[in-house]
PyMOL Python script that loads the backbone (N, CA, C, O; Angstrom):
from pymol import cmd

cmd.read_pdbstr("""\
ATOM      1  N   MET A   1     -32.274 -10.345  20.082  1.00  0.00           N
ATOM      2  CA  MET A   1     -30.915  -9.587  20.326  1.00  0.00           C
ATOM      3  C   MET A   1     -31.076  -8.421  20.962  1.00  0.00           C
ATOM      4  O   MET A   1     -32.076  -7.741  20.731  1.00  0.00           O
ATOM      5  N   SER A   2     -30.154  -8.030  21.824  1.00  0.00           N
ATOM      6  CA  SER A   2     -30.298  -6.615  22.750  1.00  0.00           C
ATOM      7  C   SER A   2     -29.804  -5.715  21.901  1.00  0.00           C
ATOM      8  O   SER A   2     -29.165  -6.005  20.889  1.00  0.00           O
ATOM      9  N   ILE A   3     -30.100  -4.501  22.303  1.00  0.00           N
ATOM     10  CA  ILE A   3     -29.956  -3.318  21.588  1.00  0.00           C
ATOM     11  C   ILE A   3     -28.382  -3.038  21.678  1.00  0.00           C
ATOM     12  O   ILE A   3     -27.834  -2.483  20.726  1.00  0.00           O
ATOM     13  N   GLU A   4     -27.805  -3.333  22.566  1.00  0.00           N
ATOM     14  CA  GLU A   4     -26.321  -3.375  22.804  1.00  0.00           C
ATOM     15  C   GLU A   4     -25.719  -3.947  21.731  1.00  0.00           C
ATOM     16  O   GLU A   4     -24.844  -3.274  21.185  1.00  0.00           O
ATOM     17  N   THR A   5     -25.970  -5.042  21.283  1.00  0.00           N
ATOM     18  CA  THR A   5     -25.323  -5.942  20.346  1.00  0.00           C
ATOM     19  C   THR A   5     -25.588  -5.274  18.859  1.00  0.00           C
ATOM     20  O   THR A   5     -24.789  -5.310  17.924  1.00  0.00           O
ATOM     21  N   LYS A   6     -26.751  -4.724  18.856  1.00  0.00           N
ATOM     22  CA  LYS A   6     -27.032  -4.229  17.474  1.00  0.00           C
ATOM     23  C   LYS A   6     -26.346  -2.819  17.515  1.00  0.00           C
ATOM     24  O   LYS A   6     -25.826  -2.431  16.469  1.00  0.00           O
ATOM     25  N   LEU A   7     -26.301  -2.100  18.511  1.00  0.00           N
ATOM     26  CA  LEU A   7     -25.533  -0.759  18.317  1.00  0.00           C
ATOM     27  C   LEU A   7     -23.959  -0.945  18.273  1.00  0.00           C
ATOM     28  O   LEU A   7     -23.243  -0.020  17.890  1.00  0.00           O
ATOM     29  N   HIS A   8     -23.473  -2.089  18.650  1.00  0.00           N
ATOM     30  CA  HIS A   8     -22.124  -2.419  18.657  1.00  0.00           C
ATOM     31  C   HIS A   8     -21.988  -2.892  17.048  1.00  0.00           C
ATOM     32  O   HIS A   8     -21.127  -2.340  16.361  1.00  0.00           O
ATOM     33  N   ARG A   9     -22.671  -3.707  16.584  1.00  0.00           N
ATOM     34  CA  ARG A   9     -22.757  -3.871  14.968  1.00  0.00           C
ATOM     35  C   ARG A   9     -22.763  -2.805  14.257  1.00  0.00           C
ATOM     36  O   ARG A   9     -21.925  -2.532  13.398  1.00  0.00           O
ATOM     37  N   ALA A  10     -23.723  -2.127  14.576  1.00  0.00           N
ATOM     38  CA  ALA A  10     -23.782  -0.702  13.895  1.00  0.00           C
ATOM     39  C   ALA A  10     -22.279  -0.009  13.748  1.00  0.00           C
ATOM     40  O   ALA A  10     -21.727   0.285  12.688  1.00  0.00           O
ATOM     41  N   GLY A  11     -21.882   0.130  14.781  1.00  0.00           N
ATOM     42  CA  GLY A  11     -20.584   0.790  15.090  1.00  0.00           C
ATOM     43  C   GLY A  11     -19.324   0.177  14.292  1.00  0.00           C
ATOM     44  O   GLY A  11     -18.447   0.870  13.777  1.00  0.00           O
ATOM     45  N   ILE A  12     -19.363  -1.003  14.274  1.00  0.00           N
ATOM     46  CA  ILE A  12     -18.555  -1.890  13.649  1.00  0.00           C
ATOM     47  C   ILE A  12     -18.459  -1.423  11.917  1.00  0.00           C
ATOM     48  O   ILE A  12     -17.454  -1.105  11.282  1.00  0.00           O
ATOM     49  N   ILE A  13     -19.823  -1.513  11.475  1.00  0.00           N
ATOM     50  CA  ILE A  13     -20.134  -1.347  10.258  1.00  0.00           C
ATOM     51  C   ILE A  13     -19.551   0.257   9.997  1.00  0.00           C
ATOM     52  O   ILE A  13     -18.709   0.418   9.115  1.00  0.00           O
ATOM     53  N   VAL A  14     -19.871   1.033  10.528  1.00  0.00           N
ATOM     54  CA  VAL A  14     -19.816   2.512  10.394  1.00  0.00           C
ATOM     55  C   VAL A  14     -18.110   2.784  10.405  1.00  0.00           C
ATOM     56  O   VAL A  14     -17.563   3.607   9.672  1.00  0.00           O
ATOM     57  N   ALA A  15     -17.443   1.967  11.334  1.00  0.00           N
ATOM     58  CA  ALA A  15     -15.919   2.146  11.402  1.00  0.00           C
ATOM     59  C   ALA A  15     -15.434   1.196  10.290  1.00  0.00           C
ATOM     60  O   ALA A  15     -14.225   1.361  10.124  1.00  0.00           O
ATOM     61  N   ALA A  16     -15.845   0.447   9.635  1.00  0.00           N
ATOM     62  CA  ALA A  16     -15.272  -0.307   8.312  1.00  0.00           C
ATOM     63  C   ALA A  16     -15.645   0.741   7.253  1.00  0.00           C
ATOM     64  O   ALA A  16     -14.784   0.900   6.388  1.00  0.00           O
ATOM     65  N   GLY A  17     -16.647   1.414   7.158  1.00  0.00           N
ATOM     66  CA  GLY A  17     -16.978   2.343   6.135  1.00  0.00           C
ATOM     67  C   GLY A  17     -16.148   3.393   6.376  1.00  0.00           C
ATOM     68  O   GLY A  17     -15.760   3.972   5.361  1.00  0.00           O
ATOM     69  N   LEU A  18     -15.739   3.832   7.478  1.00  0.00           N
ATOM     70  CA  LEU A  18     -14.682   4.900   7.463  1.00  0.00           C
ATOM     71  C   LEU A  18     -13.213   4.494   7.149  1.00  0.00           C
ATOM     72  O   LEU A  18     -12.363   5.208   6.616  1.00  0.00           O
ATOM     73  N   LEU A  19     -13.091   3.335   7.539  1.00  0.00           N
ATOM     74  CA  LEU A  19     -11.823   2.813   6.897  1.00  0.00           C
ATOM     75  C   LEU A  19     -11.563   2.814   5.617  1.00  0.00           C
ATOM     76  O   LEU A  19     -10.577   3.270   5.038  1.00  0.00           O
ATOM     77  N   LEU A  20     -12.716   2.154   5.093  1.00  0.00           N
ATOM     78  CA  LEU A  20     -12.626   2.037   3.384  1.00  0.00           C
ATOM     79  C   LEU A  20     -12.628   3.404   2.961  1.00  0.00           C
ATOM     80  O   LEU A  20     -11.889   3.587   1.993  1.00  0.00           O
ATOM     81  N   ASP A  21     -13.296   4.545   3.428  1.00  0.00           N
ATOM     82  CA  ASP A  21     -13.071   5.838   2.835  1.00  0.00           C
ATOM     83  C   ASP A  21     -11.827   6.115   2.867  1.00  0.00           C
ATOM     84  O   ASP A  21     -11.239   6.555   1.879  1.00  0.00           O
ATOM     85  N   LEU A  22     -11.188   5.871   4.142  1.00  0.00           N
ATOM     86  CA  LEU A  22      -9.641   6.457   4.279  1.00  0.00           C
ATOM     87  C   LEU A  22      -8.767   5.671   3.315  1.00  0.00           C
ATOM     88  O   LEU A  22      -7.756   6.239   2.899  1.00  0.00           O
ATOM     89  N   LEU A  23      -9.014   4.519   2.937  1.00  0.00           N
ATOM     90  CA  LEU A  23      -8.170   3.601   2.175  1.00  0.00           C
ATOM     91  C   LEU A  23      -8.250   3.966   0.558  1.00  0.00           C
ATOM     92  O   LEU A  23      -7.348   3.901  -0.277  1.00  0.00           O
ATOM     93  N   THR A  24      -9.623   4.367   0.401  1.00  0.00           N
ATOM     94  CA  THR A  24      -9.698   4.579  -1.111  1.00  0.00           C
ATOM     95  C   THR A  24      -9.289   6.206  -1.290  1.00  0.00           C
ATOM     96  O   THR A  24      -9.239   6.641  -2.440  1.00  0.00           O
ATOM     97  N   LEU A  25      -9.039   6.975  -0.323  1.00  0.00           N
ATOM     98  CA  LEU A  25      -8.596   8.209  -0.698  1.00  0.00           C
ATOM     99  C   LEU A  25      -6.956   8.611  -0.830  1.00  0.00           C
ATOM    100  O   LEU A  25      -6.427   9.625  -1.286  1.00  0.00           O
ATOM    101  N   LEU A  26      -6.398   7.429  -0.258  1.00  0.00           N
ATOM    102  CA  LEU A  26      -4.809   7.485  -0.195  1.00  0.00           C
ATOM    103  C   LEU A  26      -4.153   7.572  -1.627  1.00  0.00           C
ATOM    104  O   LEU A  26      -3.268   8.397  -1.857  1.00  0.00           O
ATOM    105  N   PRO A  27      -4.671   6.590  -2.691  1.00  0.00           N
ATOM    106  CA  PRO A  27      -3.967   6.907  -3.987  1.00  0.00           C
ATOM    107  C   PRO A  27      -4.398   8.209  -4.679  1.00  0.00           C
ATOM    108  O   PRO A  27      -5.570   8.584  -4.639  1.00  0.00           O
ATOM    109  N   LEU A  28      -3.581   8.786  -5.216  1.00  0.00           N
ATOM    110  CA  LEU A  28      -3.923   9.923  -6.153  1.00  0.00           C
ATOM    111  C   LEU A  28      -4.253   9.601  -7.676  1.00  0.00           C
ATOM    112  O   LEU A  28      -3.444   9.808  -8.580  1.00  0.00           O
ATOM    113  N   HIS A  29      -5.451   9.105  -7.854  1.00  0.00           N
ATOM    114  CA  HIS A  29      -5.778   8.699  -8.862  1.00  0.00           C
ATOM    115  C   HIS A  29      -7.425   8.862  -8.963  1.00  0.00           C
ATOM    116  O   HIS A  29      -8.140   8.698  -7.974  1.00  0.00           O
ATOM    117  N   PRO A  30      -7.939   9.199 -10.258  1.00  0.00           N
ATOM    118  CA  PRO A  30      -9.210   9.626 -10.422  1.00  0.00           C
ATOM    119  C   PRO A  30     -10.384   8.892  -9.982  1.00  0.00           C
ATOM    120  O   PRO A  30     -11.462   9.318  -9.568  1.00  0.00           O
ATOM    121  N   LEU A  31      -9.847   7.371 -10.201  1.00  0.00           N
ATOM    122  CA  LEU A  31     -10.725   6.318  -9.943  1.00  0.00           C
ATOM    123  C   LEU A  31     -10.925   6.331  -8.090  1.00  0.00           C
ATOM    124  O   LEU A  31     -11.956   5.899  -7.574  1.00  0.00           O
ATOM    125  N   ALA A  32     -10.120   6.723  -7.520  1.00  0.00           N
ATOM    126  CA  ALA A  32      -9.990   6.967  -6.072  1.00  0.00           C
ATOM    127  C   ALA A  32     -11.190   7.477  -5.720  1.00  0.00           C
ATOM    128  O   ALA A  32     -11.730   6.809  -4.838  1.00  0.00           O
ATOM    129  N   PHE A  33     -11.942   8.624  -6.166  1.00  0.00           N
ATOM    130  CA  PHE A  33     -13.139   9.199  -5.769  1.00  0.00           C
ATOM    131  C   PHE A  33     -14.261   8.139  -6.224  1.00  0.00           C
ATOM    132  O   PHE A  33     -15.258   8.018  -5.511  1.00  0.00           O
ATOM    133  N   ILE A  34     -14.128   7.384  -7.368  1.00  0.00           N
ATOM    134  CA  ILE A  34     -15.248   6.464  -7.502  1.00  0.00           C
ATOM    135  C   ILE A  34     -15.370   5.480  -6.552  1.00  0.00           C
ATOM    136  O   ILE A  34     -16.472   5.139  -6.123  1.00  0.00           O
ATOM    137  N   ALA A  35     -14.206   4.935  -6.139  1.00  0.00           N
ATOM    138  CA  ALA A  35     -14.346   3.940  -5.283  1.00  0.00           C
ATOM    139  C   ALA A  35     -14.490   4.475  -4.030  1.00  0.00           C
ATOM    140  O   ALA A  35     -14.546   3.572  -3.195  1.00  0.00           O
ATOM    141  N   PHE A  36     -14.585   5.721  -3.489  1.00  0.00           N
ATOM    142  CA  PHE A  36     -14.696   6.407  -2.244  1.00  0.00           C
ATOM    143  C   PHE A  36     -16.363   6.336  -2.443  1.00  0.00           C
ATOM    144  O   PHE A  36     -17.028   5.906  -1.501  1.00  0.00           O
ATOM    145  N   VAL A  37     -16.855   6.651  -3.357  1.00  0.00           N
ATOM    146  CA  VAL A  37     -18.336   6.910  -3.447  1.00  0.00           C
ATOM    147  C   VAL A  37     -19.034   5.567  -3.622  1.00  0.00           C
ATOM    148  O   VAL A  37     -20.111   5.351  -3.066  1.00  0.00           O
ATOM    149  N   GLY A  38     -18.405   4.627  -4.420  1.00  0.00           N
ATOM    150  CA  GLY A  38     -19.125   3.240  -4.776  1.00  0.00           C
ATOM    151  C   GLY A  38     -19.028   2.415  -3.547  1.00  0.00           C
ATOM    152  O   GLY A  38     -20.043   1.861  -3.126  1.00  0.00           O
ATOM    153  N   LEU A  39     -17.676   2.264  -2.821  1.00  0.00           N
ATOM    154  CA  LEU A  39     -17.602   1.555  -1.611  1.00  0.00           C
ATOM    155  C   LEU A  39     -17.728   1.940  -0.317  1.00  0.00           C
ATOM    156  O   LEU A  39     -18.466   1.337   0.462  1.00  0.00           O
ATOM    157  N   GLY A  40     -16.888   3.163   0.079  1.00  0.00           N
ATOM    158  CA  GLY A  40     -17.098   3.772   1.507  1.00  0.00           C
ATOM    159  C   GLY A  40     -18.321   4.316   1.837  1.00  0.00           C
ATOM    160  O   GLY A  40     -18.965   3.921   2.809  1.00  0.00           O
ATOM    161  N   VAL A  41     -18.647   5.097   1.180  1.00  0.00           N
ATOM    162  CA  VAL A  41     -20.212   5.667   1.477  1.00  0.00           C
ATOM    163  C   VAL A  41     -20.996   4.956   1.669  1.00  0.00           C
ATOM    164  O   VAL A  41     -21.503   5.079   2.784  1.00  0.00           O
ATOM    165  N   PRO A  42     -21.557   3.848   0.789  1.00  0.00           N
ATOM    166  CA  PRO A  42     -22.612   3.123   1.208  1.00  0.00           C
ATOM    167  C   PRO A  42     -22.389   2.005   2.259  1.00  0.00           C
ATOM    168  O   PRO A  42     -23.397   1.610   2.847  1.00  0.00           O
ATOM    169  N   VAL A  43     -21.213   1.457   2.564  1.00  0.00           N
ATOM    170  CA  VAL A  43     -21.027   0.981   3.849  1.00  0.00           C
ATOM    171  C   VAL A  43     -21.335   1.958   4.908  1.00  0.00           C
ATOM    172  O   VAL A  43     -22.071   1.524   5.794  1.00  0.00           O
ATOM    173  N   THR A  44     -20.921   3.236   5.024  1.00  0.00           N
ATOM    174  CA  THR A  44     -20.947   4.109   6.180  1.00  0.00           C
ATOM    175  C   THR A  44     -22.441   4.350   6.184  1.00  0.00           C
ATOM    176  O   THR A  44     -23.012   4.489   7.266  1.00  0.00           O
ATOM    177  N   ALA A  45     -23.058   4.403   5.139  1.00  0.00           N
ATOM    178  CA  ALA A  45     -24.519   4.912   5.280  1.00  0.00           C
ATOM    179  C   ALA A  45     -25.366   3.527   5.797  1.00  0.00           C
ATOM    180  O   ALA A  45     -26.345   3.656   6.533  1.00  0.00           O
ATOM    181  N   ALA A  46     -25.036   2.589   5.478  1.00  0.00           N
ATOM    182  CA  ALA A  46     -25.728   1.154   5.968  1.00  0.00           C
ATOM    183  C   ALA A  46     -25.440   1.252   7.386  1.00  0.00           C
ATOM    184  O   ALA A  46     -26.341   1.196   8.223  1.00  0.00           O
ATOM    185  N   GLY A  47     -24.343   1.381   7.656  1.00  0.00           N
ATOM    186  CA  GLY A  47     -24.094   1.411   9.337  1.00  0.00           C
ATOM    187  C   GLY A  47     -24.909   2.256  10.109  1.00  0.00           C
ATOM    188  O   GLY A  47     -25.410   1.988  11.202  1.00  0.00           O
ATOM    189  N   VAL A  48     -25.023   3.482   9.348  1.00  0.00           N
ATOM    190  CA  VAL A  48     -25.755   4.641  10.147  1.00  0.00           C
ATOM    191  C   VAL A  48     -27.414   4.152  10.197  1.00  0.00           C
ATOM    192  O   VAL A  48     -28.176   4.288  11.155  1.00  0.00           O
ATOM    193  N   LEU A  49     -27.694   3.592   8.973  1.00  0.00           N
ATOM    194  CA  LEU A  49     -29.170   3.244   8.796  1.00  0.00           C
ATOM    195  C   LEU A  49     -29.398   2.179   9.843  1.00  0.00           C
ATOM    196  O   LEU A  49     -30.417   2.257  10.528  1.00  0.00           O
ATOM    197  N   TYR A  50     -28.612   1.271  10.013  1.00  0.00           N
ATOM    198  CA  TYR A  50     -28.661   0.114  10.872  1.00  0.00           C
ATOM    199  C   TYR A  50     -28.663   0.724  12.401  1.00  0.00           C
ATOM    200  O   TYR A  50     -29.571   0.220  13.063  1.00  0.00           O
ATOM    201  N   PHE A  51     -28.132   1.369  12.891  1.00  0.00           N
ATOM    202  CA  PHE A  51     -27.911   2.219  14.103  1.00  0.00           C
ATOM    203  C   PHE A  51     -29.285   2.749  14.331  1.00  0.00           C
ATOM    204  O   PHE A  51     -29.975   2.488  15.316  1.00  0.00           O
ATOM    205  N   LEU A  52     -29.653   3.589  13.236  1.00  0.00           N
ATOM    206  CA  LEU A  52     -31.155   4.245  13.384  1.00  0.00           C
ATOM    207  C   LEU A  52     -32.145   3.358  13.549  1.00  0.00           C
ATOM    208  O   LEU A  52     -32.973   3.507  14.447  1.00  0.00           O
ATOM    209  N   PHE A  53     -32.172   2.416  12.770  1.00  0.00           N
ATOM    210  CA  PHE A  53     -33.076   1.074  12.869  1.00  0.00           C
ATOM    211  C   PHE A  53     -33.079   0.534  14.247  1.00  0.00           C
ATOM    212  O   PHE A  53     -34.128   0.359  14.868  1.00  0.00           O
ATOM    213  N   SER A  54     -31.942   0.278  14.710  1.00  0.00           N
ATOM    214  CA  SER A  54     -31.766  -0.430  15.829  1.00  0.00           C
ATOM    215  C   SER A  54     -32.354   0.261  17.232  1.00  0.00           C
ATOM    216  O   SER A  54     -32.730  -0.435  18.175  1.00  0.00           O
ATOM    217  N   LEU A  55     -32.387   1.798  17.248  1.00  0.00           N
ATOM    218  CA  LEU A  55     -32.621   2.725  17.914  1.00  0.00           C
ATOM    219  C   LEU A  55     -34.484   2.699  17.940  1.00  0.00           C
ATOM    220  O   LEU A  55     -35.120   2.864  18.980  1.00  0.00           O
ATOM    221  N   LEU A  56     -35.013   2.501  16.817  1.00  0.00           N
ATOM    222  CA  LEU A  56     -36.277   2.593  16.464  1.00  0.00           C
ATOM    223  C   LEU A  56     -36.763   1.409  16.919  1.00  0.00           C
ATOM    224  O   LEU A  56     -37.823   1.422  17.544  1.00  0.00           O
ATOM    225  N   SER A  57     -36.218   0.439  16.735  1.00  0.00           N
ATOM    226  CA  SER A  57     -36.884  -1.105  16.899  1.00  0.00           C
ATOM    227  C   SER A  57     -36.738  -1.365  18.535  1.00  0.00           C
ATOM    228  O   SER A  57     -37.151  -2.404  19.049  1.00  0.00           O
ATOM    229  N   ALA A  58     -36.246  -0.542  19.122  1.00  0.00           N
ATOM    230  CA  ALA A  58     -35.968  -1.215  20.591  1.00  0.00           C
ATOM    231  C   ALA A  58     -37.510  -0.756  21.262  1.00  0.00           C
ATOM    232  O   ALA A  58     -38.194   0.186  20.861  1.00  0.00           O
ATOM    233  N   PRO A  59     -37.801  -1.569  22.242  1.00  0.00           N
ATOM    234  CA  PRO A  59     -38.819  -1.263  23.111  1.00  0.00           C
ATOM    235  C   PRO A  59     -38.681  -0.050  24.178  1.00  0.00           C
ATOM    236  O   PRO A  59     -37.642   0.185  24.795  1.00  0.00           O
ATOM    237  N   ALA A  60     -39.780   0.620  24.290  1.00  0.00           N
ATOM    238  CA  ALA A  60     -39.663   2.006  25.169  1.00  0.00           C
ATOM    239  C   ALA A  60     -39.378   1.249  26.517  1.00  0.00           C
ATOM    240  O   ALA A  60     -39.712   0.100  26.806  1.00  0.00           O
ATOM    241  N   PRO A  61     -38.679   2.168  27.278  1.00  0.00           N
ATOM    242  CA  PRO A  61     -38.280   1.956  28.884  1.00  0.00           C
ATOM    243  C   PRO A  61     -39.522   1.393  29.622  1.00  0.00           C
ATOM    244  O   PRO A  61     -39.518   0.347  30.273  1.00  0.00           O
ATOM    245  N   ALA A  62     -40.624   2.245  29.435  1.00  0.00           N
ATOM    246  CA  ALA A  62     -41.935   2.133  30.154  1.00  0.00           C
ATOM    247  C   ALA A  62     -42.432   0.847  30.092  1.00  0.00           C
ATOM    248  O   ALA A  62     -43.040   0.357  31.044  1.00  0.00           O
ATOM    249  N   GLU A  63     -42.162   0.048  28.704  1.00  0.00           N
ATOM    250  CA  GLU A  63     -42.808  -1.154  28.375  1.00  0.00           C
ATOM    251  C   GLU A  63     -42.042  -2.220  28.984  1.00  0.00           C
ATOM    252  O   GLU A  63     -42.596  -3.307  29.148  1.00  0.00           O
ATOM    253  N   ASN A  64     -40.803  -2.047  29.353  1.00  0.00           N
ATOM    254  CA  ASN A  64     -39.932  -2.656  30.105  1.00  0.00           C
ATOM    255  C   ASN A  64     -40.311  -3.141  31.390  1.00  0.00           C
ATOM    256  O   ASN A  64     -40.427  -4.303  31.779  1.00  0.00           O
ATOM    257  N   ALA A  65     -40.510  -1.911  32.067  1.00  0.00           N
ATOM    258  CA  ALA A  65     -40.756  -1.774  33.434  1.00  0.00           C
ATOM    259  C   ALA A  65     -42.067  -2.256  33.873  1.00  0.00           C
ATOM    260  O   ALA A  65     -42.227  -2.582  35.049  1.00  0.00           O
ATOM    261  N   LEU A  66     -43.308  -2.347  32.759  1.00  0.00           N
ATOM    262  CA  LEU A  66     -44.299  -3.078  33.008  1.00  0.00           C
ATOM    263  C   LEU A  66     -44.438  -4.357  32.940  1.00  0.00           C
ATOM    264  O   LEU A  66     -45.159  -5.038  33.669  1.00  0.00           O
ATOM    265  N   LYS A  67     -43.488  -4.872  31.725  1.00  0.00           N
ATOM    266  CA  LYS A  67     -43.226  -6.331  31.688  1.00  0.00           C
ATOM    267  C   LYS A  67     -42.539  -7.028  32.863  1.00  0.00           C
ATOM    268  O   LYS A  67     -42.896  -8.158  33.196  1.00  0.00           O
ATOM    269  N   SER A  68     -41.700  -6.469  33.405  1.00  0.00           N
ATOM    270  CA  SER A  68     -40.958  -6.930  34.765  1.00  0.00           C
ATOM    271  C   SER A  68     -41.996  -7.052  35.958  1.00  0.00           C
ATOM    272  O   SER A  68     -41.604  -7.654  36.957  1.00  0.00           O
ATOM    273  N   LYS A  69     -43.128  -6.601  35.948  1.00  0.00           N
ATOM    274  CA  LYS A  69     -43.987  -6.588  37.119  1.00  0.00           C
ATOM    275  C   LYS A  69     -44.807  -7.748  37.240  1.00  0.00           C
ATOM    276  O   LYS A  69     -45.582  -7.860  38.190  1.00  0.00           O
TER     277      LYS A  69
END
""", "prot")
cmd.dss("prot")
cmd.show_as("cartoon", "prot")
cmd.util.cbc("prot")
cmd.orient("prot")
């Protein structure tokens, strides 16, 4: 899987987490914050961690140049 695909998936996960955060903050209820912390934050954090993992697992540009020769 290419790094572009991984970064695209990470962006979708982060956007979904932010959308969940927005939707959980709309109702004025004490449980809205619990839903915010229990649903939106972990999904957003998972997207950020997936983004960082995909950057770390990508091969270095010098390795790609050596392999193509």
